[in-house]
KOLVEXLO-35788 format. One record per residue (C-alpha): residue number from 1; x, y, z. Coordinates in pm, 1 decimal. Example, Ala and Ser with C-alpha at 12.3 -4.5 7.8 and 13.67 -1.06 7.14 Angstrom:
+-----+----------+----------+----------+
: num :        X :        Y :        Z :
+-----+----------+----------+----------+
:   1 :   1230.0 :   -450.0 :    780.0 :
:   2 :   1367.0 :   -106.0 :    714.0 :
+-----+----------+----------+----------+
//
This chain:
+-----+----------+----------+----------+
: num :        X :        Y :        Z :
+-----+----------+----------+----------+
:   1 :    381.1 :  -1868.5 :   -385.9 :
:   2 :    536.1 :  -1528.6 :   -445.1 :
:   3 :    815.4 :  -1515.2 :   -699.0 :
:   4 :   1040.8 :  -1211.4 :   -730.7 :
:   5 :   1112.5 :  -1255.5 :  -1100.4 :
:   6 :   1218.1 :   -910.1 :  -1220.2 :
:   7 :   1382.2 :  -1026.4 :  -1544.0 :
:   8 :   1066.7 :  -1057.4 :  -1754.0 :
:   9 :    821.9 :   -783.6 :  -1841.1 :
:  10 :    483.3 :   -817.5 :  -1672.1 :
:  11 :    192.9 :   -926.6 :  -1886.3 :
:  12 :   -114.3 :   -706.5 :  -1914.2 :
:  13 :   -294.8 :   -935.0 :  -1670.5 :
:  14 :     -9.3 :   -904.8 :  -1419.5 :
:  15 :      1.2 :   -527.8 :  -1465.1 :
:  16 :   -374.7 :   -509.4 :  -1402.2 :
:  17 :   -342.9 :   -727.8 :  -1092.1 :
:  18 :    -63.2 :   -509.3 :   -953.3 :
:  19 :   -272.3 :   -195.1 :  -1005.8 :
:  20 :   -571.4 :   -357.4 :   -836.0 :
:  21 :   -354.8 :   -465.8 :   -541.7 :
:  22 :   -220.4 :   -110.9 :   -503.8 :
:  23 :   -574.1 :     28.3 :   -518.3 :
:  24 :   -689.6 :   -222.6 :   -254.9 :
:  25 :   -401.6 :   -132.5 :    -22.8 :
:  26 :   -471.8 :    238.0 :    -70.2 :
:  27 :   -839.0 :    177.7 :      9.5 :
:  28 :   -746.2 :     -3.1 :    333.0 :
:  29 :   -528.4 :    287.8 :    442.2 :
:  30 :   -800.4 :    540.6 :    350.6 :
:  31 :  -1069.2 :    349.6 :    537.8 :
:  32 :   -857.4 :    301.2 :    848.9 :
:  33 :   -762.3 :    669.9 :    849.4 :
:  34 :  -1126.6 :    772.0 :    829.7 :
:  35 :  -1294.3 :    501.6 :   1041.1 :
:  36 :  -1023.2 :    314.7 :   1232.2 :
:  37 :   -957.5 :    347.2 :   1601.6 :
:  38 :   -595.8 :    453.7 :   1543.6 :
:  39 :   -662.9 :    723.1 :   1282.4 :
:  40 :   -458.7 :    526.0 :   1032.0 :
:  41 :   -330.8 :    177.0 :    961.4 :
:  42 :    -34.8 :     34.9 :   1156.8 :
:  43 :    228.0 :    -45.0 :    895.1 :
:  44 :    335.5 :   -366.1 :   1066.4 :
:  45 :    -21.8 :   -495.8 :   1068.5 :
:  46 :    -55.6 :   -429.2 :    696.5 :
:  47 :    276.7 :   -595.9 :    616.4 :
:  48 :    183.4 :   -898.9 :    826.5 :
:  49 :   -117.7 :   -948.3 :    600.7 :
:  50 :     90.3 :   -909.5 :    283.0 :
:  51 :    409.5 :  -1094.2 :    375.3 :
:  52 :    298.6 :  -1411.8 :    196.9 :
:  53 :    265.8 :  -1228.0 :   -133.7 :
:  54 :    551.0 :   -976.0 :   -126.2 :
:  55 :    891.9 :   -930.2 :     26.7 :
:  56 :    952.2 :   -664.5 :    291.1 :
:  57 :   1165.3 :   -472.8 :     41.0 :
:  58 :    876.4 :   -464.9 :   -209.6 :
:  59 :    636.8 :   -358.0 :     64.8 :
:  60 :    866.5 :    -69.4 :    163.3 :
:  61 :    897.7 :     30.3 :   -204.5 :
:  62 :    519.1 :     40.0 :   -236.3 :
:  63 :    477.3 :    247.1 :     79.6 :
:  64 :    754.9 :    481.8 :    -37.8 :
:  65 :    572.4 :    531.8 :   -367.3 :
:  66 :    248.6 :    612.8 :   -184.8 :
:  67 :    439.6 :    864.6 :     30.9 :
:  68 :    622.0 :   1026.8 :   -263.1 :
:  69 :    293.4 :   1057.3 :   -454.2 :
:  70 :    145.5 :   1249.2 :   -161.3 :
:  71 :   -117.1 :    985.5 :    -84.2 :
:  72 :     -6.9 :    889.8 :    267.3 :
:  73 :    235.8 :    981.6 :    541.6 :
:  74 :    406.2 :    749.9 :    788.1 :
:  75 :    413.3 :    870.6 :   1147.1 :
:  76 :    717.0 :    812.2 :   1371.7 :
:  77 :    516.6 :    522.4 :   1521.8 :
:  78 :    478.8 :    367.9 :   1172.2 :
:  79 :    110.3 :    449.6 :   1138.3 :
:  80 :      8.1 :    491.8 :    772.4 :
:  81 :   -225.3 :    790.0 :    739.5 :
:  82 :   -412.8 :    885.7 :    422.2 :
:  83 :   -353.4 :   1255.0 :    345.0 :
:  84 :   -473.7 :   1304.9 :    -11.6 :
:  85 :   -786.7 :   1515.0 :    -39.4 :
:  86 :  -1108.8 :   1311.5 :    -57.9 :
:  87 :  -1230.2 :   1472.9 :   -381.3 :
:  88 :   -907.5 :   1365.4 :   -554.4 :
:  89 :   -973.3 :    996.2 :   -479.5 :
:  90 :  -1303.8 :    964.6 :   -665.6 :
+-----+----------+----------+----------+
//
C-alpha cells in the first residue's frame, strides 16, 4: 500500500520508479490528447486510476509540475491536454 514517508531520501530504485511513473502518466495524457475522444484526458479519470498509489495532494503536485514545465494545460473542465511540441518529446 502507498506510504507517504517523506522523511527518508529515496533510493535509486525508488527514484527510477518515480521517473518511470511520471513518464507513463505523461504518455497517457499525450496519447489521449492525440487519439482520445475528448482531445485530452479527464483529470478525475486519471486520478481515479492512481488513487490507490498516491494521495490527491501528490497527484495535484504532479499535475502542477507538468503544467509549470509547459507539458500540459488543464482546461476549466479539468481536461488535461498535452501542449508540448511533438519533436520535443522524442
